[in-house]
N, C-alpha and C positions, 0 to 999 in steps of 0.2 A: 526200849519198848518198840515192838514191831510197828512198821509204818502204817499197816492196815488198821491198827487200833488207836493211832494218835488222834487226840481230840482237837478239832478245829476251833480257833477263837471265835466268840460270838460278836457280831456287829450290832451293837445296841440300838442304833438309829436307822437301820436299813428299812424298816417298815413301821409306819405309825400304827398305834393301837386302833382297833376298829371304832372306838368311840370318838376319837379326834377326827378321823376322816369323815364320819357322818356329820360332824358339826361344821366342817369347812365346805362341804358340798353346796349348801344354800347360798353362802356368800360368793362362791365362785360363779354359780349360776347367775346371780344378780349382776355381777360385774360383766359377765359375758353378754347379758341382755342389754345392759347400758351401753356397752361398746357398739353393739349391733344397731341400737336406736340412733346413736350419734352418727354412725356411718350412713344410715339411711337418710337422716335429716340433711346432712351435708351433701349427700349425693343428690338430693332434690333441690339444692340451692339455698336452703334456709340460712346457712352460715356464710354464704358468699353473695350477699345482696349486692346489686350494682351500686356504685358510689352515690348516684343520685338518690336511690332509695335509702341508703344509710344516712345521708345528710338530711333528707326529709324527716325520717323517723326521729333523729336527734333534735331537729328544730321543732317538730310537733310536741315532743316531750317538754322542751323548754317553754313553749307557749302554754301548755297545760300547767306547768309549774308556776309560771308568772301569774296565771289567772287564779291559782288556788291559794293566794295569800303570801307568796314569796316576798320577803322584804325588798328584793331588787326591783319589784314592780313599781316602786315609787320613783325610780330613776329613769328619766326620759331616754337616755342612751341605750338602755337594754331593749326597749321596744323598737327603737329605730334600727338597732343592730339586727334584731330578729326579723323585722320587715325586709331589710336588705338581704338577709340570708335566704328568705323565701323567694325573693326576686332572683337571686343568683341560681337557686335550685330550678326555678321556672325556666331560665334561659340555658341551663347546663346541657340538657339533652332534648332537642326539638322532637324526637321520636318517643319520648317518655309519655306513657298513656295518662299519667296522673298529673300532668302539668297544670291543668285548670285548678286542681285542688291546692297546689302550691301558691298560685296567685290568689286564691280565696283566703288562704291562711295569711298571706301578706296583708290583705285588706282587713282581716280580723285583728291583726296586730296593730294596725294603724287606728282602728276603731277603739281598741282597748286603751291605746295611748290618749286618744281624744277624750275618752270618758274620764280619764284621770287629770288631764291638763285643762279641759274645758275650752281649748283654743279653737277658734273657727277655722284657722288654717289646717289644723289637724283633722277636723271633721271633713273639710273639703277634700283633703288628700284621701281619706278613707272612702268617701263616697265615690270619688273619681276612680279609685282602684276597683271597687265593686262594679261600677259601670264598665270599666275596661274588660273585666272578666266576661260580662254579658255580651259585650260587643265582639270580642275575639273568639269566644267559645259559646255561641248562641245555642248549640245543640247539647251542651253539657247539662247534666242534671242539676248543677249548682247555679245555673244562669238566672232562673226565675227567682231563687232565694236571694241572689246577689242584687237584683233589681229592687226587690222588696226592701232590703236593708238600706240600700242607697236612698230610696224614696223616704224611708223613715228618718234618716239623717237629715235630708233636705227639709222635711216638714217640721221636725221637732227641734233641730239644733241649728239649722242655717236660715230658718225663716223663708225658705224658698218653696212656697206651696205650689206655684206653677210648675217648677221643675219636678216636684214630687208627683204631681198629677200626670205629667208627661210620662214618667217611668211606670206609673201604675197602669196607664193606658196600654203600654207595651206588654205588660204582664197579661192583661185581658186578651190582647190580640195573639200573643205567642205562647203563653203558658197557662192555658185555661184548664188547669187540673189541680186537684188536691188542695192541701192547706194553703199553698202559696196564693192561689186565686182567692180563697175565702178571706185571708188576711189582707190582701190587696184591696178587695171590695170594701172591707170594713174601714180601712184607712182612707180610701177614696170618699166614702160616705161622710166621714168626720170632716175631711178637708172641705168638701163641697158645702156641707151644712154651715161650717164656720164662715166660709166666704159669703154665703147668702145672708147670714145674720149680720155680718160686718157691713154689707151694703144696705141692709134694711134699717139700721139704727145709726144714730150719730155716735161716734166713739166717745166713751166717757174718759174723764181724766183718770189716769192710773194712780191708784192710791200708793203712798210710800210703803215699802216693805216693813214688816214688823221689826222693831228695833232690836238688833243683835248686839253682840259685843262690839263696841266701837273700835274702828280702825284708828290709827294714830297718824296725824299729819306731822311728818318729821322735818320737812324743810320746804321753804319757798325761796326760789332763786330766780334772778333775771339777768339777762345779758343784753346790753344795748349794742346792736350791730351797726347801725348808722343813724342818721337824723330821723328816719321814719320807721325803722324796723327794730322790734324788741322780741326776744325769745324768753318766755316765762316757763319755769320748770317747777311743778308741784309734786313732791314725793311723799308717799305714804308707806306704811309698813305692810300693807296688804291691799288687794284690789277692792274697790268700793264702787257703788253706783254713783254716777255724776252727770251733771248737765252744765253746759256753758251757754251763756246768752249775753247779748249786748243790750244795754239800757242807757237812756239819757239821764243826766243828773243836773240839778240846778245848783251849780257851784261856780264861783267866779274863776277858779283856777282850772276846773275840768268840766267838760261838756259831755263826756262819754265814759262809761264804765264797762269793763268786761267782767261779768259775774260768773264765778265758778261755784256751783253748789255740790258739796260732797255729802252724800247720804251716809249716816251712821259713822261719822268720823269726827274726832276731836283733836285739836292742836296739842302738840307736845309742849312741855313747860317752857322750852326755849323760844317758841314762836311768839313774837310780840303781837299786840293787838293792832298795831298800825306802824307805818313808816313812810316818811316823805322821801322822795327820790329827786335828785338833781342831776342835770346834764343828760337827761334821757326823755324820750317821748312819754315814757311812763312817769307819772307825777306822784302817785301815792299808792300804797297798798294797805288795805283794811281787812281785818278779820272779824267776822260777826258770828258769835256762838249763841245768840239769843234764842234760836229755834231749837226745839227738842229733837227735830228730825235731821236738820242739816247744819253743817258749818258752811258759811258763805264767805268766799274770798272776793273782794272788790279790787280791781285794778283800774285806776283812774287815768284817763288820757285827756289831753286838750281836744283831741279829735281822733276818732277811730274809723278807719276806712274798711278794713277787712281783717279776718283772722281765720286760722284753721287749727284743728286740734288733732293730736295723735297720742297713742298710749304706748309705753314701753314697759317691759316686765323685768323683775329681779334687779333692782327693786321696782315696785309699781310706781310709775311716773306719768303724769298728765302734762303734755308739752303743748303750749300755746304759742303759735307763731303769729305775731301781730304786725300789721301794716297800719301805721298811725297817719294822721293828717296834721298839717300845721294848724295850730289853734286859731290863728288869725284868719285863715281862709276856710276853716272847717265849717260846714253848714249841717244843720239837722236834716236828716233825710226826709224828702217829701214823697208823695205817692208816685211821682214820675221816677224818682231814683229807685224806689223799691221795685217797681215793675222792671226797670232796666236790670237790676241785679238778679231778679227772679229768673231771668232768661238763662243765666249761667250759674247754676247752683249745685251743691253737693250735699248729701245727707250726712249728718253726724249723729251717731247713736250713743247712748249712755253705755259705758263699759260694763260688762257683766249683766246687762239687762236687755236680753234679746228682743223683748216686746215693748221696749220703751218708745214713747212717741218720738217721731223723727223731727229734729230741728233743722231748718234749712239755713245754711250759712253761705254768703256770697263766695264763690270760688275765685281766689286770686289768679290772675293771668300767669304770673311768673313767681309768686312768692314761694311756692313749694320748691321750685328748682333752686331759688336763691338761698333758701334756708335749709335745704335737705342736707343731712349729714351723711357722709360716705367716706370710706377709706380707700384711697388709691395709692398714696405714698406714705411709707413708714420710715421714720428717721431712727436709726439704731446707733446708740452711743455706747461704745466700749469704754468702760470706766478707766480713768487714769491713763498712763502711757508716757513714754519718754523719760524725762527727769523725775516724773512722779510715778513710781512703780506701784503705789497702793500698798495694801497690807501684804505681809509675807510670813507664813508659818508652815511648818511641817513640809518644806520643799515646794510649797505653792506660792507663786508670785501673781498677785491679782491682775496686773496689766496683761499678762500672757493668757490667763484663763478667760478673762472677759473678751479679749479680741477673738479668741478661738470660737467661743460660743456665739458671739455676734455674727461672725462670718457664716456659721452654720445656720443660724436663724434667717439671715438674709437670703441664703441660697434656697431655703425651703419656701420663703415668702415669694421670691421671684418665680419659683416653679409653679406657684399658684396665681401668677398674673399680677402681683403687686410690684410697684416701683419702690425700690429700697435705696435709701441714702444713708451714708455713714459719717460719723464725726471723725473717725480715723480708720484706716485700713492697714496700718502698720504701726510699729512701735514709735510713735511721735507724741509730743506734748501739745495739748490744747487746753486753754483755760475753760472754766465752767461757762463764762460769758460767751466765749467763742463757739462753744457747742450749741447753746440755745440760739445764738444769732444765726448759725448755719442752718439749724432746723427751720427757723422762721423764713430764712432766705429761700429755701427749697420749697416753701409752702406745703410742708408735710402735714398729713392729717393726724398722725400719731407720733409721739416721742417716747421711746423706750430706752432707758439707761440701764446697763447691766453692770453689776458689781459683785465682789466677794466680801463677805463679812468676817469679822474677828472680834473676840471678846476676851476679857481677862479670865473668865470662867471657861475652862477647857471643855466643860460639859455642854455649853451653849451650842445649839445646832438648829438647822431648819431653813426651809425655803420661804422667803418673805417678799411681799410686794408693798411698796409705799406710794402714796399720792400726796400732793401738796396740801398741807393744812397745818394747824398748830399741832405739836407733838401730842400723840394720844396717850403716851405713857413715858416713864423714865428711860426705858430701853430705846424707844424711838428718839427721844431727845439726845441720848448718847450717840446714836448713829448719825443724827443730823450734825452734831458737833464734829464728828470724825469726817463725814463726807463734805462738810462745808469748809474744811481747813484751807483749801486752796482758793477760796472765793475772794474777790476784791470788792464785794458789795458792802456798803455801810448799813448800820442798823436802821437808819432812816429809810434807805431804799427798800430794805426788806419789809419794813412795816407797811409802807405805802403800797408796794406791789402785792404783797400778800393779802391785804385788805381788799384790793381791787379784784384779785383772783377769787377770793372766797365769796364775793357777791355775784360772780358770774356762773353761767351754766357749765363752765369748764371744770369746776370743782365736782359737780355731779358726774360729768362724763369721765373724768380722771378716776374717780372712785369706782365707777362701774367697770372701767377698763381694768383697774387693779383687781377687782373681785373676780372678773371673768378670767383674767390671766392666771391668777393664783389657783383658782379651782381647777381650771383645765390642765395646768402644768402638773399639779399634784395628782390628778387623775391619770395623766400619761405616765408619770413615774411609778404610780401604783400598778398600772397594767404591766409594766416592765419589771415588776418585782423589786423595786428599789424602796427600802424602808426609810423614806425621807420624811422628816418631821415637818408638819404644817406650822410654819411660823406665823401665818395669818396675814391679813391686810391691815396696814397701819398708816397713820397720818404723821407727817413730819415736815418742818419748814426747810426743805432741801433746796439749796441755791440753784442747783443744776436744772430744777424744774420751774423755777420762778419766772424766767423770762419767756417761756414757751407760749406761743399763740395757739396751741392745740392741746387736746387731752394728753397728759404726760404722766408716766409712772417710772419708778426706779425699782429694779429687781435685784435682790440679794440672793445669789445662787446657793449660798451656804456658808458655813463658818470654817475657814481653813485652820483656825485655832483648835478645832476638834479633830482628833486624829482620824477617826472613821470617816468624817465628812471630807477631810483633806485627801484621804486615800481614794474616795469616789471621784472627787474633782480631778484627780490626776489621771483618771480613766477616760480614754477616748469615747468608749461606749456610753459612759454616764453623761459626758458633756453633750453627746449627740442626743441623748434622751432629754436633757434639759432644753436643748435647742428646739426639739420637737414640741415639748410642752409649751414653751413660750410662743412658738409660731402658731400652734393650734389655738392658744388663748387669743392672740391677735386676730386670727381668722374668725373665731367665734364671736368676738366683739364686733368685727366688721359685719357679720351676718345679722346680729341683733339690730344694727343700724339699718340694714336692708329689710328689716321686719320679717326675717325668715324665722319660722317656727322650728324648722328642721335644720340642724347644724351638722354638716358632715365635713370634718376637717382632718380625717385620718391621713397620717403622713407615713405610714409603715412602708409603703412601696418606695419612698424616697430616702430611706435610711442609707447612710454611707459609712 
C-alpha cells in the first residue's frame, strides 16, 4: 500500500469527550479558589499565630470546656494547672497586648475552683488575682470589672464587708461608667444597709439549719502528749457545722468539759456512748445524741486552761489541741481571769457556716507552736537488704528495687528542701526493730517503708499503701505475715503497742498519709501513661510500723510475681515514675499540714 494512503492508528485517550470536560471544570475551579483562600489567609498570619497567642487560645478553650460541664471540672488539679498556664502566658511576652486578659482568665479559673471547693483560701486567691489585675493594669478595660468581682467575693464569700466597700469606692472614683458602676453602687447599697441594720438591732441567735441528711461521726481519737497536753481528733465522713465551747461540770472527778457540738451528724455504730481514760489529763469521753439537731461530744478534764481548734479536709477532721490544768490546783475562772484572757483572744468560727456567731477562745502563748504538725525530716526505709533479699520473681530482687526507688525518692525530696534520712543506703541487713529505732532517733516527722509484693496468683498486681491497724482483709493479713517474718516481737508486745497506737492520733495521720500518697502516686503514673492497677489503701499489723513515733506507712510498689509488673519494675523510667509519685504524695501530705489549699508538687523538671 502506498505510504500516502496508510491509515494512522487512533489514540483512544488523547482527548476527553466534551461531556467529561464540562463536568470537571467546576471541581477544578473550586479547588483553585480554595488554594487561593488558604494562601491569602496564611499570608495574613492566620495560620502562623505567635506562640503566646496559640497558648492563650488553647487555654481559653480549655477554660470554656471545664465551665461547660466537663467531668474533669470536678478535679482540683485541672483548675490549678489552668491557672498556672494563664500565669505563664501572662509572663511569656511582656510586649503582648493581651496580657491583662490572660491574668483575668487566671483569676476566673481560681474563682471557678473556689465555687466548687468552697474553700476560703481559694476565694482569697481569686480575689487577690482580680485585685492584682486592677493594680497592674488600671487603664485596661477589664480593671473595673475585676474590682467588682473581687468586691463581690469579699462581701459574699469571705465576710469582709470593709474590704469590699474599699474596692467599690475605687470603682466610683476610677471607673464611673457603664454597667460596672451601676452594679458597684447596688452592691455598696446592700452592704451599707446591712451594716446599718446590724448596728441598730441586737443580733439574734442564729437558728440551726434545716436538718439535712446526717453526716457520720466515724472516729474519735486522742493522744496524750505530756502531763498537760492532749490532742483530740474527731473525724466525720463529710463537712458539718460545728461549735466548740468550754463548760464547768459538777463532778468529783472532773471540773471542766470541752463540748463539741456537731450539727446534723450521727455517730457510726462502732462509736461508744462513753469511755473512761487513764494516764491522761483527759479523764472521760461522752457522746450525747439526745438532741434532734446536734450530736454533742463531752471531753472531761480535771482542769482546762486553754484550747484551740482547727479543721483538716479529706477526711473532714476537727482537731482540738488542749492545755489542761492540774486538778488539785485548778480553779474555776473568776471575772478577773476572764478579763485577763480577753486581752489576748482569737476568733473561732463554725466550719462551713460563714455567718456563725464568733466564739472567743483564749489564745495560748505557745501551744500552737508546740502542737503544730509539720514535715521537715522524712525517714525512708528500703525494705529488706543484706542476708534478707526479700521476694524474687521474674528476674526482680526486692532488696535491689527498693533501694533504687528509695534513693530516687530521697533525691527528689532533698531538692524540695526536706531533710532525708535512710535506714540503709547500700545492700546491708537491718532488723525491723533497728529501722524503727533509727527513725525515732533522728526525730523524723514521717516514716515511709518501700517494698515489692508477690503472690501465688500470677495475676495479682497493683500499687498499694498500708498503714498500721488490724488487717482490713485476708490479703492484707497475708502480706502482714510475709513482711513480719523477720520480726523478733512477741505477740504480747504486738497487742500492747498496737492498742496504744490505735488510740492515738498517729492512726489518723498515718491513714491520711497513706491515702494522700496512694492517690498522688497513681495520678503521677497515670499522667505518664502507665496502666498501673490501684491496689488501694489497706490496714495491716506490720511490725516495721509499730515502733515508730511518727505517722508511718508501707508502700508496695507492685507484684514481681506478675510478669508485666516485673517487666515495668525492671525499667529505670518506671522506677523513676514511682519515685516521683511517692515524693509528690509526701509533699502533698506536708502541704495539707501547712493548711495549704493549693498543692503544687510537680517534679517533671527533676526527672533523671
